[in-house]
C-alpha positions in Angstrom: -53.3 -97.1 -43.2 -53.9 -93.4 -43.9 -51.4 -90.5 -44.2 -51.4 -89.6 -40.5 -51.2 -93.2 -39.3 -48.2 -93.7 -41.6 -46.5 -90.6 -40.4 -46.9 -91.6 -36.7 -45.5 -95.1 -37.5 -42.5 -93.7 -39.4 -41.6 -90.9 -37.0 -41.9 -92.3 -33.5 -38.2 -93.1 -33.2 -36.5 -90.5 -35.5 -32.9 -89.5 -34.6 -32.8 -86.3 -32.5 -30.4 -83.3 -32.3 -30.1 -80.6 -29.6 -30.5 -77.9 -32.2 -34.0 -79.0 -33.1 -36.5 -76.7 -31.3 -39.6 -78.1 -33.1 -39.5 -81.2 -35.2 -42.2 -83.4 -36.6 -45.8 -82.3 -36.0 -45.9 -78.6 -36.9 -46.0 -76.6 -40.1 -42.2 -76.1 -40.2 -39.3 -77.6 -38.4 -37.7 -74.9 -36.2 -33.9 -75.1 -35.8 -31.5 -73.2 -33.5 -28.4 -72.7 -35.6 -26.7 -70.2 -33.2 -28.3 -66.9 -34.5 -28.6 -64.5 -31.5 -32.3 -63.7 -31.8 -33.8 -65.9 -34.6 -34.6 -69.5 -35.3 -34.4 -71.1 -38.8 -37.5 -72.5 -40.4 -37.2 -75.5 -42.6 -40.0 -76.8 -44.8 -40.5 -79.2 -47.7 -43.7 -79.9 -49.7 -44.6 -81.4 -53.1 -47.3 -81.1 -55.7 -48.1 -84.0 -58.0 -50.1 -84.0 -61.2 -53.4 -85.8 -60.8 -53.3 -85.2 -57.0 -52.7 -81.5 -56.4 -53.6 -80.3 -59.9 -54.9 -81.8 -63.1 -53.3 -81.9 -66.6 -55.4 -78.8 -67.7 -54.0 -76.5 -65.0 -52.1 -73.5 -66.3 -48.4 -74.0 -66.0 -48.0 -70.7 -64.1 -50.6 -71.8 -61.6 -48.7 -75.1 -60.9 -45.5 -73.2 -60.1 -47.3 -70.7 -58.0 -49.0 -73.4 -56.0 -45.9 -75.4 -55.4 -44.1 -72.5 -53.7 -47.1 -71.0 -52.1 -47.8 -74.1 -50.1 -44.5 -73.9 -48.4 -44.8 -70.1 -47.9 -48.1 -70.7 -46.2 -46.5 -73.0 -43.7 -43.8 -70.3 -43.0 -46.6 -67.8 -42.4 -48.3 -70.2 -39.9 -45.1 -70.0 -37.8 -45.0 -66.2 -38.0 -41.8 -66.3 -40.1 -40.2 -64.9 -43.2 -38.9 -67.0 -46.1 -35.5 -66.6 -47.7 -34.5 -69.3 -50.2 -35.7 -72.4 -51.8 -34.5 -75.5 -53.7 -36.7 -77.1 -56.4 -36.9 -80.8 -57.3 -38.4 -81.3 -60.7 -39.7 -84.8 -61.7 -40.6 -85.1 -65.3 -42.0 -87.8 -67.6 -39.7 -88.7 -70.5 -41.9 -86.9 -73.1 -42.2 -83.5 -71.3 -43.2 -80.3 -72.9 -40.4 -77.7 -72.5 -42.8 -74.7 -72.9 -45.0 -76.1 -70.1 -42.1 -76.5 -67.7 -40.9 -72.9 -68.5 -44.4 -71.7 -67.7 -44.2 -73.6 -64.4 -41.0 -71.7 -63.5 -42.5 -68.4 -64.5 -45.3 -68.9 -62.0 -42.8 -70.0 -59.3 -40.4 -67.2 -60.0 -43.1 -64.5 -59.9 -44.3 -65.5 -56.5 -40.7 -65.9 -55.2 -39.9 -62.4 -56.4 -42.9 -60.9 -54.6 -41.8 -62.4 -51.3 -38.1 -61.9 -51.6 -37.3 -65.6 -51.9 -34.2 -66.7 -53.8 -34.3 -69.9 -55.9 -30.8 -71.3 -55.2 -30.8 -74.6 -57.0 -32.4 -78.0 -56.9 -32.6 -81.3 -58.8 -34.1 -82.6 -62.0 -35.0 -86.2 -62.4 -37.3 -88.6 -64.4 -40.7 -89.3 -63.0 -42.3 -91.8 -65.5 -46.0 -91.0 -65.3 -46.5 -87.4 -64.4 -45.1 -84.0 -63.4 -43.9 -83.7 -59.8 -42.6 -80.5 -58.2 -41.1 -80.5 -54.7 -40.0 -77.4 -52.9 -37.6 -77.2 -49.9 -37.8 -73.8 -48.2 -35.6 -72.0 -45.7 -36.8 -69.1 -43.6 -36.4 -67.6 -40.2 -38.4 -66.1 -37.3 -37.6 -64.1 -34.2 -37.5 -66.3 -31.2 -40.1 -64.1 -29.5 -42.5 -64.3 -32.4 -42.4 -68.0 -33.3 -45.9 -69.5 -33.2 -46.6 -73.3 -33.0 -49.7 -75.4 -33.0 -49.3 -76.3 -29.3 -50.2 -73.1 -27.4 -54.0 -72.9 -27.5 -55.6 -72.3 -24.1 -59.1 -72.9 -22.8 -61.1 -69.7 -23.2 -59.2 -68.6 -26.3 -61.1 -67.1 -29.2 -60.6 -69.0 -32.5 -60.1 -67.0 -35.7 -59.8 -67.7 -39.4 -58.8 -65.4 -42.2 -60.4 -65.1 -45.6 -63.2 -67.5 -46.8 -63.3 -71.3 -46.9 -64.4 -73.9 -49.4 -64.3 -74.0 -53.2 -60.9 -75.6 -53.9 -62.8 -78.1 -56.1 -63.7 -75.1 -58.3 -60.1 -73.9 -58.7 -59.4 -71.7 -55.7 -56.5 -74.0 -54.7 -54.5 -72.8 -57.7 -54.5 -69.1 -57.1 -54.4 -68.6 -53.3 -52.0 -66.1 -51.7 -49.9 -67.2 -48.7 -50.7 -65.0 -45.8 -47.1 -64.0 -44.9 -47.8 -60.3 -44.5 -50.9 -60.9 -42.4 -49.1 -63.4 -40.1 -46.2 -61.0 -39.6 -48.5 -58.2 -38.7 -50.5 -60.4 -36.4 -47.5 -61.8 -34.4 -46.1 -58.3 -34.2 -49.2 -56.8 -32.6 -50.9 -59.6 -30.7 -50.0 -62.6 -28.6 -51.0 -65.5 -30.8 -51.2 -68.6 -28.7 -51.4 -71.2 -31.6 -51.6 -71.1 -35.4 -51.9 -73.4 -38.4 -52.5 -72.9 -42.1 -55.6 -74.6 -43.6 -54.3 -77.1 -46.1 -56.4 -80.2 -45.3 -59.6 -78.4 -44.5 -60.9 -76.6 -41.3 -62.3 -79.8 -39.9 -59.0 -81.6 -40.2 -56.5 -78.9 -39.4 -58.4 -77.7 -36.4 -58.0 -81.2 -35.0 -54.2 -81.0 -35.6 -54.0 -77.8 -33.6 -56.2 -79.1 -30.8 -54.2 -82.4 -30.6 -51.0 -80.5 -30.3 -52.4 -78.1 -27.7 -54.3 -80.9 -25.8 -57.6 -79.0 -25.8 -60.9 -79.0 -27.6 -63.0 -76.5 -29.4 -66.6 -75.4 -30.2 -67.3 -74.0 -33.7 -70.2 -71.6 -34.4 -71.6 -72.7 -37.8 -73.1 -69.4 -38.6 -69.7 -67.6 -38.2 -67.7 -69.8 -40.5 -66.9 -67.7 -43.6 -67.9 -69.6 -46.8 -66.6 -68.7 -50.3 -68.8 -67.8 -53.2 -67.5 -70.8 -55.1 -68.7 -73.2 -52.4 -72.1 -71.5 -52.2 -72.5 -71.6 -55.9 -71.6 -75.2 -56.2 -74.2 -76.1 -53.5 -76.9 -74.2 -55.4 -76.1 -75.4 -58.9 -75.3 -79.1 -58.3 -77.9 -81.3 -56.6 -75.3 -83.9 -55.8 -72.8 -81.3 -54.3 -72.0 -81.2 -50.6 -73.5 -78.3 -48.6 -71.7 -75.0 -48.6 -70.9 -75.5 -44.9 -69.6 -79.0 -45.5 -67.4 -77.6 -48.3 -66.0 -75.0 -46.0 -65.2 -77.6 -43.4 -63.7 -80.3 -45.6 -62.7 -79.2 -49.1 -59.2 -78.3 -48.0 -56.5 -76.2 -49.7 -57.8 -72.9 -48.5 -54.4 -71.9 -47.1 -55.9 -69.4 -44.7 -54.7 -68.8 -41.2 -56.4 -70.5 -38.3 -55.3 -69.2 -34.9 -56.2 -68.6 -31.3 -55.8 -65.6 -29.0 -56.9 -64.6 -25.6 -60.6 -63.7 -25.6 -59.7 -60.2 -24.2 -57.9 -59.6 -27.5 -60.7 -60.6 -29.7 -62.5 -57.2 -30.3 -59.2 -55.2 -30.5 -57.9 -57.7 -33.0 -61.0 -57.5 -35.2 -60.9 -53.7 -35.2 -57.2 -53.5 -36.0 -57.4 -56.2 -38.7 -60.2 -54.4 -40.5 -58.2 -51.2 -40.6 -55.0 -52.9 -41.7 -56.4 -55.5 -44.1 -59.7 -54.0 -45.4 -59.9 -56.4 -48.3 -59.4 -59.6 -46.3 -62.0 -60.8 -43.9 -61.3 -62.1 -40.4 -63.9 -64.1 -38.5 -64.1 -65.3 -34.9 -65.5 -68.8 -35.5 -65.5 -70.3 -32.0 -63.7 -70.9 -28.8 -61.1 -73.2 -27.3 -62.4 -75.6 -24.6 -60.6 -77.6 -21.9 -62.6 -80.7 -22.8 -61.1 -82.6 -25.8 -63.0 -83.0 -29.1 -64.7 -80.6 -31.6 -68.3 -79.5 -31.2 -70.4 -77.7 -33.8 -73.1 -75.2 -32.6 -75.9 -74.4 -35.1 -79.6 -73.9 -35.1 -80.2 -77.4 -33.9 -78.0 -77.0 -30.9 -74.5 -78.4 -30.0 -73.2 -81.7 -31.2 -69.9 -83.4 -32.0 -68.4 -82.5 -35.4 -68.3 -85.6 -37.5 -66.7 -84.1 -40.6 -63.0 -84.5 -41.3 -60.7 -82.9 -43.8 -58.7 -84.3 -46.6 -56.5 -87.3 -45.7 -54.2 -89.0 -48.2 -54.6 -92.8 -48.6 -58.0 -92.7 -46.7 
């Protein structure tokens, strides 16, 4: 049983509450707590040594990544983050200086995005370091974006470049909060998700929620230098395109807008974010499934993203 099969099994009969606007199945829970024009965003995520980082990772990078993962999910809803609780699980023989470094990285990112660290929990975790973040944020009701609004004919966009997490990019990414806020303030975004499990996997989550399909243009997918270098230097490495589709932990924004907004969006994005690329990588289809168009024609996409327990 893989991660998503387990989630479906555990969540099919969860208790419900009338204040829950969006529950299981999106980047954040969305709650209506009575604010006149805003909804509350609620998110938790964890990083585990040996899974999300190895023992040689810089402590500051570990703390940065732990908070950045949650911030990326808030970005995918078009929101802003406000406060966080931190659960710290430590082996008995922990290195105090290392843990202080973890918090330096966490605090630095929190300060840049105006996030208050308001408490948490410390506990023993016998084998390895574990860091769990619970994050609160908010979003205007008129700007909240979910995974479920993609429409046939939409243009499909991705920010930045993809692939290369296996060469360390996953430890130093920047959550796209400012970009998402600008995007939802200037364009009607139909659906959005952040890329944590890889384009091939997270696109399927968006399509499943929206009950549509998609066609990707292979030549348009932006591939990182790290992924291209790995493909050149290691005979046993996956292709650069395969890395961009499946490596995961890119934490870029994947979203759809009406095709009539595609050119104006690209022009405005280049002017507003000249140092961050934006690529139109395909289109939304009415027919379910994911197709890949390349020099050989159009065929079903067989690649999948990262899946725990698979």
